[in-house]
C-alpha positions in Angstrom: 179.1 121.8 50.6 179.8 124.1 53.6 178.9 123.0 56.7 176.1 125.8 57.1 174.3 124.3 53.8 174.4 120.7 55.2 172.7 121.8 58.3 169.9 124.1 56.4 169.1 120.8 54.1 169.1 118.4 57.5 166.5 121.3 59.2 164.4 121.3 56.0 164.1 117.5 55.9 163.1 117.6 59.7 160.4 120.2 59.3 159.0 118.3 56.1 158.9 115.3 58.3 157.1 116.8 61.2 154.6 118.3 58.6 153.9 115.0 57.2 153.6 113.1 60.7 150.8 116.0 62.1 149.2 115.5 58.6 148.8 112.0 59.3 147.7 112.3 62.9 145.2 114.4 62.0 143.7 111.9 59.3 143.8 109.2 62.0 141.8 111.2 64.4 139.3 111.7 61.9 138.9 108.3 60.9 138.7 107.2 64.9 135.8 109.7 65.1 134.1 107.9 62.5 134.5 104.8 63.8 133.5 105.7 67.5 130.2 107.2 67.3 130.3 107.8 71.2 132.8 110.3 70.8 130.9 112.6 68.6 129.8 115.7 70.4 126.8 116.3 68.5 124.9 113.1 69.6 122.2 114.8 71.8 120.7 111.6 73.5 123.0 108.7 74.4 122.0 105.2 73.2 121.6 104.2 76.8 118.9 106.7 77.5 117.0 105.8 74.5 116.9 102.2 75.4 115.6 103.6 79.0 112.8 105.3 77.1 111.8 102.6 75.2 111.5 100.3 78.1 109.6 103.1 79.9 107.1 103.4 76.7 106.6 99.6 76.7 106.0 99.6 80.4 102.9 101.9 79.8 101.4 100.0 76.8 101.5 96.7 78.6 100.7 97.1 82.6 100.9 94.6 85.0 97.4 92.7 85.8 95.7 94.0 88.6 92.5 93.1 90.8 89.4 94.8 90.4 86.3 94.8 92.2 82.8 96.3 92.2 78.9 96.4 92.1 77.5 95.2 88.7 75.4 98.2 87.2 75.3 96.6 83.9 75.8 93.4 82.5 76.0 92.1 78.8 77.7 89.4 76.8 80.8 91.2 76.2 81.3 93.7 78.8 79.7 94.8 82.3 79.7 97.7 84.3 80.6 98.1 87.9 80.8 100.8 90.5 83.2 101.4 92.9 82.6 104.0 95.3 82.3 107.3 93.2 83.8 105.6 90.0 82.4 103.5 87.1 84.2 101.2 85.3 83.9 99.1 82.1 85.0 95.3 82.2 85.7 93.8 78.7 84.7 90.2 78.6 86.9 88.6 75.7 86.9 84.8 74.2 89.7 84.0 76.7 87.7 85.4 79.8 87.6 82.6 82.6 84.3 82.8 85.0 84.8 81.0 88.0 88.0 79.2 87.4 86.2 77.3 84.3 83.9 75.5 86.8 81.0 75.1 83.8 78.3 74.3 86.8 78.9 77.8 88.5 79.9 79.7 85.8 76.5 79.1 84.2 74.6 80.5 86.8 73.1 83.9 85.4 74.6 87.2 86.2 72.1 90.0 87.7 72.7 93.8 88.4 73.6 94.2 92.0 75.9 91.2 92.3 79.6 91.5 92.8 82.0 91.2 90.7 85.8 90.3 91.5 87.9 90.5 88.5 91.6 89.9 87.5 93.2 91.6 84.6 94.7 94.7 82.7 93.9 98.0 82.2 93.8 99.6 78.6 94.9 103.0 77.4 91.1 103.8 76.6 90.7 103.2 80.7 88.8 100.3 80.0 89.6 97.1 81.8 90.0 93.4 80.1 89.2 90.8 82.0 91.1 87.5 82.6 89.5 85.8 85.3 86.1 86.7 86.7 84.3 85.6 90.1 80.9 86.6 90.8 79.9 86.8 94.5 82.7 84.7 95.6 83.0 84.5 99.6 85.0 82.7 101.6 84.0 81.6 105.1 85.1 79.6 107.9 83.1 78.2 110.9 81.8 75.5 113.1 79.1 73.5 111.7 75.9 73.8 114.0 73.1 71.8 111.8 72.9 69.7 108.7 69.8 69.1 106.7 69.8 66.2 104.4 67.2 65.0 101.7 67.0 63.6 98.1 67.0 66.9 96.6 69.5 69.0 98.3 71.8 69.1 101.4 71.9 72.1 103.7 74.7 73.0 105.9 74.2 75.8 108.6 77.3 77.3 110.7 78.5 80.4 111.9 81.2 81.9 110.3 84.4 83.9 111.7 82.3 87.0 112.0 79.6 84.9 113.9 76.8 85.3 111.1 74.7 82.4 110.6 75.3 80.8 107.0 73.3 78.6 104.8 75.3 76.4 102.7 73.8 74.7 99.8 75.8 71.4 98.9 75.5 70.3 95.2 76.5 66.7 94.1 79.2 68.6 92.0 80.6 70.6 95.3 83.9 69.3 95.7 84.5 68.0 99.7 88.2 67.2 101.0 90.0 67.0 104.3 92.8 68.9 106.0 95.4 67.4 103.7 93.2 68.3 100.6 92.2 64.8 99.6 89.0 64.6 97.9 86.2 63.0 100.0 82.3 62.1 99.5 81.6 62.3 103.3 79.8 65.5 104.6 81.1 67.2 107.4 79.5 66.5 110.8 78.0 69.1 113.5 81.2 70.1 115.5 83.2 70.0 112.4 85.1 73.3 111.4 85.0 74.0 107.7 86.4 76.5 105.0 83.7 77.1 102.4 84.3 79.0 98.9 81.2 79.4 97.1 78.9 82.0 95.5 76.7 83.9 97.5 73.0 84.1 96.5 71.8 86.5 98.9 72.8 87.8 102.4 73.5 83.9 104.4 72.8 81.7 101.4 75.6 80.3 99.5 76.2 77.7 96.8 79.2 76.0 97.9 82.0 75.0 95.4 84.8 73.8 97.9 84.2 72.8 101.4 87.3 71.8 103.5 87.2 69.8 106.6 89.7 71.6 108.7 88.9 69.4 111.7 86.4 66.5 112.5 85.1 64.9 115.5 
């Protein structure tokens, strides 16, 4: 066999090997594309973007709890309507709604139109408000005791609050009285004591005390 024929045969063999290698590389690339969808140029929304979108939707469906206050216009067993400025809102009372921290004797006092509602809960998609906790006419007052009236039926404490307004505090046998270390005490404050009162206001300056803390005592 001549040298020319040998070279020609070697050339053909080399060309055949190149063609076979090229076909194999193409098949491997196609397989890699199938196994790695992130390299697919037809994907319009990356996986990460879909996840963020889903998180946003979930946040809109389950908003955080907020505080809502207003004057009561209408009250029923399952809902109440309040006004806040020029806006009215419907508050939904559900079986899990806790009124006045679950303190029975203060929670059972009837609610009336014109009372002030302080509610903690969540907004619904229909713009109603589901109430988790509810307080009616709650006040937090500080001041110095100037007068005490104590008889068999009721105890009244008079003091000027932080706004220099005179207040009449009604003390119930169920009112919790504590000192500055928050240790419960059965002793009433004395004239000159500085006290903090958390209670339910009946009308201007008349408050049923739920908790009394004696901050300083003479």
